[in-house]
Structures are given as C-alpha cells and as structure tokens.
C-alpha positions in Angstrom: -91.1 267.5 140.8 -93.3 268.8 138.0 -97.0 268.1 137.4 -98.5 266.8 134.1 -101.9 265.4 133.1 -103.2 262.8 130.7 -105.0 264.6 127.9 -107.6 261.9 127.0 -109.3 262.5 130.4 -110.6 265.9 129.3 -112.8 264.4 126.6 -115.3 261.6 126.2 -114.8 258.8 128.7 -116.4 255.3 128.8 -116.7 252.6 131.4 -118.5 249.2 131.0 -121.9 250.8 131.4 -122.0 254.4 130.2 -120.3 257.3 128.4 -119.4 260.6 130.1 -118.7 264.1 128.8 -118.3 265.2 125.1 -115.5 264.5 122.7 -113.2 267.5 122.2 -110.2 268.0 119.9 -106.7 267.7 121.2 -106.1 271.4 121.0 -108.9 272.1 123.4 -107.6 269.4 125.7 -104.3 271.1 125.8 -105.9 274.5 126.4 -107.8 273.1 129.4 -104.7 271.5 130.8 -102.9 274.8 130.7 -105.7 276.4 132.7 -105.0 274.2 135.7 -102.7 275.8 138.3 -99.4 274.0 138.6 -99.7 272.0 135.3 -96.5 272.2 133.2 -96.9 269.2 130.9 -99.2 266.7 129.2 -99.0 263.1 128.3 -100.4 262.5 124.8 -101.9 259.3 123.5 -100.6 257.9 120.2 -102.2 257.3 117.7 -105.6 258.1 119.1 -105.1 261.8 119.8 -102.1 262.8 117.9 -100.1 261.3 115.0 -98.0 264.2 113.9 -96.1 266.8 115.9 -97.5 269.6 113.8 -101.0 268.8 115.2 -100.0 270.0 118.7 -96.7 271.8 118.7 -98.1 275.3 118.1 -100.8 274.8 120.8 -98.3 273.5 123.3 -95.9 276.4 122.7 -98.8 279.0 122.9 -99.8 277.7 126.3 -96.2 277.1 127.6 -96.6 273.3 128.1 -94.1 270.5 127.6 -94.8 266.9 126.6 -94.1 264.7 129.6 -94.5 261.5 127.6 -96.1 259.9 124.6 -98.4 257.0 125.6 -98.7 254.4 122.9 -102.1 252.6 122.8 -101.6 248.8 122.2 -105.1 247.7 123.2 -107.6 249.7 121.1 -107.4 247.9 117.8 -109.4 244.8 117.1 -106.3 242.9 116.2 -105.1 243.3 119.8 -108.1 241.6 121.5 -106.0 238.5 122.2 -102.7 240.3 122.8 -100.3 242.6 121.1 -96.7 242.2 122.2 -97.3 238.6 123.2 -99.5 237.6 120.3 -98.6 234.3 118.6 -99.4 236.0 115.3 -96.3 237.7 113.8 -98.5 240.2 111.9 -100.1 241.4 115.2 -96.7 241.8 116.8 -95.5 243.7 113.7 -98.4 246.1 114.1 -97.5 246.7 117.7 -93.9 247.4 116.6 -95.3 249.9 114.0 -97.3 251.8 116.6 -94.4 251.9 119.1 -92.1 253.2 116.3 -94.7 255.9 115.5 -94.8 257.0 119.2 -91.0 257.1 119.3 -90.9 259.3 116.3 -93.5 261.6 117.7 -91.8 261.8 121.0 -88.5 262.8 119.4 -90.2 265.4 117.2 -91.8 266.9 120.4 -88.5 266.8 122.3 -89.6 264.6 125.2 -87.7 261.4 124.3 -90.0 259.3 126.5 -92.6 256.7 125.4 -94.7 254.9 128.0 -96.7 251.8 127.3 -99.1 249.7 129.4 -99.4 246.3 127.6 -103.0 245.9 128.8 -104.1 243.6 125.9 -101.4 241.1 126.9 -102.4 238.7 129.6 -105.1 236.1 130.1 -108.7 235.6 131.1 -108.8 231.9 132.0 -106.6 229.1 133.2 -105.2 226.9 130.5 -105.7 229.7 128.0 -102.1 230.7 127.3 -98.5 229.5 127.4 -97.1 231.9 130.0 -93.5 231.2 129.0 -94.0 231.9 125.3 -96.1 235.0 126.0 -93.3 236.4 128.2 -90.6 235.5 125.7 -92.5 237.2 122.8 -93.1 240.3 124.9 -89.4 240.5 125.8 -88.4 240.1 122.1 -91.0 242.6 120.8 -90.2 245.3 123.3 -86.5 244.6 122.8 -86.8 245.1 119.1 -88.7 248.3 119.5 -86.2 249.7 122.0 -83.2 248.7 119.9 -84.6 250.6 116.9 -84.7 253.9 118.8 -81.9 254.0 121.4 -82.4 257.7 122.0 -86.0 257.2 123.3 -86.5 255.6 126.7 -89.4 253.1 126.7 -91.2 252.9 130.0 -93.3 249.8 130.8 -96.3 250.4 133.0 -97.8 247.7 135.3 -101.5 247.1 135.9 -103.2 244.2 137.6 -106.1 243.8 135.2 -108.3 245.6 132.6 -109.2 244.7 130.0 -107.8 241.2 130.7 -108.7 239.6 134.0 -105.0 239.3 134.7 -102.4 241.5 133.0 -99.1 240.1 131.8 -97.3 242.9 133.6 -99.6 243.0 136.6 -97.2 244.4 139.2 -94.2 246.8 139.4 -92.0 243.8 140.1 -93.0 242.2 136.8 -92.3 245.5 135.0 -88.8 245.5 136.6 -88.2 241.9 135.6 -89.4 242.6 132.0 -87.1 245.6 131.7 -84.2 243.5 133.1 -84.9 240.6 130.7 -84.9 243.1 127.8 -81.6 244.3 129.0 -81.3 247.6 127.2 -80.3 250.9 128.8 -83.3 252.7 127.3 -85.9 250.5 128.9 -87.5 251.5 132.2 -90.7 251.5 134.3 -93.7 253.7 134.5 -94.6 253.4 138.1 -98.3 253.8 138.7 -99.0 254.5 142.4 -102.7 253.7 142.0 -102.1 250.4 140.3 -99.6 249.5 143.1 -102.1 250.4 145.8 -104.8 248.1 144.5 -102.5 245.1 144.3 -100.0 245.7 147.1 -101.9 248.0 149.4 -98.9 250.3 149.4 -97.0 252.2 146.8 -93.7 252.8 148.6 -92.7 249.1 148.9 -92.9 248.2 145.2 -91.5 251.6 144.3 -88.5 250.8 146.5 -87.9 247.8 144.3 -87.9 250.1 141.2 -85.4 252.3 142.9 -83.2 249.4 143.8 -83.2 248.2 140.2 -81.5 251.3 139.0 -83.9 251.5 136.0 -85.1 254.8 134.5 -88.6 255.5 135.9 -91.5 257.8 135.3 -94.4 258.3 137.6 -98.2 258.1 137.2 -100.1 259.3 140.3 -103.6 258.3 141.3 -105.4 256.3 144.0 -107.6 253.2 144.0 -110.0 251.4 146.2 -108.7 248.0 147.4 -109.0 245.4 144.7 -109.7 247.6 141.7 -108.0 250.5 139.8 -110.6 253.3 139.9 -108.1 256.0 138.9 -109.1 258.2 141.8 -107.5 261.5 143.0 -104.0 260.7 144.5 -104.2 260.4 148.3 -108.0 260.5 148.4 -108.4 257.0 149.7 -104.9 256.2 150.9 -103.4 259.5 152.2 -100.8 257.9 154.4 -99.6 255.5 151.7 -99.5 258.4 149.3 -97.4 260.5 151.8 -95.1 257.5 152.3 -94.6 257.2 148.5 -93.9 260.9 148.2 -91.4 260.6 151.0 -89.5 258.0 148.9 -89.6 260.3 145.9 -88.1 263.1 148.0 -85.4 260.7 149.3 -84.6 259.7 145.7 -84.3 263.4 144.7 -86.8 262.8 141.9 -87.2 266.0 139.8 -89.2 264.4 137.0 -92.9 264.4 136.2 -95.9 263.4 138.4 -98.5 262.7 135.8 -102.0 262.5 137.1 -103.7 259.3 136.0 -107.2 260.2 137.4 -110.5 259.3 135.7 -113.1 262.1 136.1 -116.2 260.3 134.9 -118.7 262.2 137.0 -116.7 265.3 137.7 -115.2 268.2 135.8 -111.7 267.1 134.7 -110.1 270.5 135.5 -111.4 270.4 139.1 -110.2 266.8 139.5 -106.7 267.5 138.2 -106.5 270.7 140.2 -107.4 268.7 143.4 -104.8 266.0 142.5 -102.1 268.7 142.3 -103.3 270.7 145.4 -103.5 267.6 147.6 -100.1 266.3 146.5 -98.4 269.7 147.0 -100.0 270.0 150.5 -98.6 266.6 151.5 -95.2 267.5 150.1 -95.3 270.7 152.2 -96.3 268.7 155.2 -93.4 266.3 154.6 -91.1 269.3 154.4 -92.3 270.5 157.8 -93.9 273.7 156.5 -97.6 272.7 155.9 -100.8 272.2 157.7 -101.6 268.9 159.5 -102.2 266.4 156.7 -105.9 265.7 157.2 -106.7 269.4 157.3 -104.7 269.9 154.2 -106.6 267.2 152.4 -109.9 268.6 153.4 -109.0 272.0 151.9 -108.1 270.4 148.5 -110.8 267.9 147.7 -113.7 269.5 145.7 -117.3 268.5 146.1 -117.5 265.4 143.9 -121.1 264.3 144.3 
C-alpha cells in the first residue's frame, strides 16, 4: 500500500463558521506534500486547483510524486446547488459532463488513469422535495455517458452520508456499489471512504467487504469520524479497532494501491496531521503483521499535540 494526500487541505479551508490557514498555490502544496515522510502521491482537485498537466507536471517530477487520482468537483459552481448529475436541467447535467471530461483528460495526461467523484450536490434536504427514481436514473445515465466517453479512465464513485445536502444521493458504500452496477461499465468503480463509512455504519470493514464482494475496481480514502458526522479526522484516532479491522481486510485482499488521507486539518498544521495519519496507519499495519508495538502504545507515539 502506498500513501497519498489530498492537496486542497494544505491551503485555505472553510467550515460553516470560519476560515483557516492561508491560500497557497498548487506548486507549494505539492512541495509540502513531498516533505511528509512516506507520501508518494497526491490527489488533485479539478478544476479548482489544476486544469492543465503543464501546471503541475514539472513540480511533481521534481519532488518525485505521482498522481494517485484526479478529483472532479461537482458541487462548487452555483449551477450545482440543486444537483449536478441528477439535475432535471439538461444544461446542468451537460456542465457536469464537461467537468468530468476535463478531469479525465487531465488524469490521462498525468498518467494516473483514475478520476474520483463524490456527487455531494446530488441528494435532498426535505421530504417531498425530489423524485428519487428520476434522480437516480439521471445519475446513472450521466455517469454512464461520462464513463463511456473515456473507457481508458476508471471513474470511482465516492459515498458520503451528507454535506452539503442533508442526505446525499450516494450516502453509503452500498449505494456506490449499486450505482456502479447499474451503470454497468467495466471502468466504473468505488472510492471507499473509511471515515464516511464509520459515521454511517459504525464500522468500515463490513461495508468494505461488500465492495470486495462486488468485484468492482476500488480506491481508498482514509480518515476517521465521530459518530453521526464526517469530521475528516486522523485515521484510527477515534476508532482504532475499526481502523485496524479495515486494514486487516485490505491486507487480506492483497491491496497494493493508494491510501489517500482525507483528513481536514482546520486547527492544526497540515503536514503534522498527514504525518500522523501515515505513522498511525503504518504502526497498525506493523501490529497486524505481528512485528509492532501493542496498538494503543503505537497510537500514542504517533498522534501530535492537536490543541
């Protein structure tokens, strides 16, 4: 398994109440990512951070980093406030297709051939607000058209229970599996987010077992969450045993792909948080392999002071 980080978390961050840190250019984000022990790759956000390969290729090469995935943002534009892939407006769905196509092109130019997408604008806020059947059908059709246009790129669908909608269209890993199956193309898979699974299912291993059973391509985001909400915490910091169980399943599956840290360092230094994420995960993997410290002692050694 190889470690990667999401580059937007090195710059300015926002929650519902405040802003944190200063905005920095993508080149500096890549430089900081490269300074974290164990990091071999980055996940870039399209189009927010990077539109052209030329913007980042030289920096990536200089620091010896690969692109783990290109993440296409389908929630940030005003047109997507009431949905992107599932929107009843054909022009909005066409814009979503345009963005996915741009992310696919960028991924191919950077040699990673993986696009990940969390359809967070798609969902609902109130009962009687949407036709669930039509919304699902439109999402299947839009994702299907996007995937068919670029068969060499695997499109990974990420699940999340809520945010910014009170209930996401793809709120669980099971829904991501079902959506990929309904699309029915070999280049459609799942981005399994352990933190998102923990805040809905209380465990990551059980829904991940369903992903494994599906036979779909998968890519992994790692993080932790308090019960009931996705706080994008350091992996294993709140649920160490559940994180260990999930890593055991990854070992059993002989996964050699990316573990991309989806952790949100609002009050902490991003480099310290990502370093702790990797340290803690590697300690648990060593413990699972029978060559590490007792797990709780290993965790205590990794977590930085976060006050």
